[in-house]
N, C-alpha and C positions, 0 to 999 in steps of 0.2 A: 205320586205329588204330596198327597196327605203325609205320607209318612214321613217325607224328605222335609217338611215344613215343620212335625213333630219333633223329629230328630234336633232340628238347629232351635230351638226353641226351647228343647231340654239342653242342647250344649249352653246357648246364653247363659239360661238358669243359671248352669253350674259353673259358668264361669264368673257369674254377676252374684254369686252365693259369699256370705258373710264367712270371714276366715282365712287365716293363713293358708298359704298355696301346699303346705306340708298337711295341713288339717283337711284341705278337700281331696288333695291325692291320697292319703291314705286311707278316707272314705270309700273311694273309688277303688284301690289295691283290695279292702275287704270286700267291699261287693264283687268284683271281679273276683277271688278266692272263692267267695262263696259261692257263687252263680254256677262254679263247675261240678261242684259237690251234688251226688246224686240224689237229691232232698226236692226235688222240684211243689214247691208249694209252701215249702218252708223255710225257703231259702232268703226271705225278704225279713220274717221274722226275727231269725237267725243272724244276717247281718247287723240289723238296728238293736238286737240285744247285746251283741258283741261291742259293736262301737258304743254302746252305754255303759257296758263293764268295762273297755278298755279305760272312758272317764272317768269313772271313780276309783279303778285301781291307781290309773298311773297319770290322772288330772293332765294327759292329753288328750284335746279332743279330736273326733274324729267327725269329720260333716256326713248326717246321718241324710242328707238328699245325696249327696255323692255314691255314698255305700248302695243306695236306694236303685240309684240310675247305672250301675257297675253290674249290679245282681239280674237287671232287665236284658241283658246281651244274653241269656239263655231263659227262655221264655217259650211257650208251646209251639211256637214256629219253627225255631232253632232248636229245642233239645234234641232230635233222634239225631243230626248230626253232631252236635256237640258231644250229646253221652255215647254216640257211635265213636268218635275219635278217644275220648276217654276210656273206652272198654279195650279201645283198638291198644292202648299204649301202655293200661293198666294190666290184662289178661296175660302175656306171658312171665309178669312177676307174680301173680295172683296163684297160675299154675306151677308154678315150682312151690312155692311155700304150701298147698294145700297136695293133699295125697289125691291119687287118682281114685274114681270108681270105680268097683267091678263092671259096670256097664259099659264106661271109657274103656276102661282096658280092655273088654272083650272086644268091641267097634274096633279098637286100634289095632289089636292083633288079626283081626279080619278084613281089614282094609276096605268097610263098606260102611253105609251111614246107614244107619237104622234110627226109624223114627222117635224111636223109645229115648234113642238118646240124648235128641233135642228138648226134653222133658227138663222144666227146671224144676227139679227138688232135692232135696239133700244137697250133697255136696256139689251138686251144678249149680242150684243156686247160690250157695255160697261162694263157688267160684266167679259167677259174673256181679254177683254184689260184691266181692273183694275186688276185682278189676276195675269195677268203676270206682270205686272209693281211692282205689289206690292211682289209678288213671287221674282222678278229679284231681288229687291234691300234686303230682307230676305234671298235670298239666296246669294246676291254678298256679302253682307258684309263681313260675316263670310268666306267667300273664297278669298274675298282680306287679311284680317288679316291671314289669314296661307297661302296666296300665299308669302305675304309680309315676314313673318317670315322663311318658306322656303326657298324663293330668299335671304334674308338676310345673311343668314348660309352658304349658298352655295358658293357666291360670296367673303365673307368674308373668311373663307376658303381660297377659290383659290388664291384671293389677297396676303393672307398671307406666301401661299406656293411658291408663285412667289415670292414673295420678299426673302424668303428662299433661292430658288433656285439660285437667283441673288446675293445675298449675299457671298452663299458657289462659284460661279464662280468666283466672283470678288477676294476672298480671296484664292481660286489656280489661279488664273492670279498673284497674287500678289507674290505668292511662286515660280515658274515657274522662272521666271527669277534667282532667287539666286541660285536655285539650279545648 
């Protein structure tokens, strides 16, 4: 119940944020992309730094609130499944890019699983890390695009509805004194 209320408040804050729909949606897309990179703990500072860098280099504003909200899709509770999916997507590509270690080659030839082959050192650690990065980028790009589209639509509809309400109120206030 508390999580549902917090989610609703965050959604309302995002929709009521200042800025054009493209700015808010761009911030969300940036946050979602960064959230899928394997840098848990550094995602929020990175997203805010990139939003600021984009603002300074291009004069295009990205909503920092939306970027922060997008980053929080990956948190300590969701990190294991998110990174697991990133690894599953990126591992085959990383495996093709890197040479196999002698331990992996011997285990593959023997057809047995040896606990020593599960250690994450050397090329094995590199393969896992590269798999996470590749998977994060491959999963992050469509997630960011989808997040942009959804957020843009939500913010556009909300802002149009808000302008319509204000216009109705203004017409109502103008008519009230005459009556």
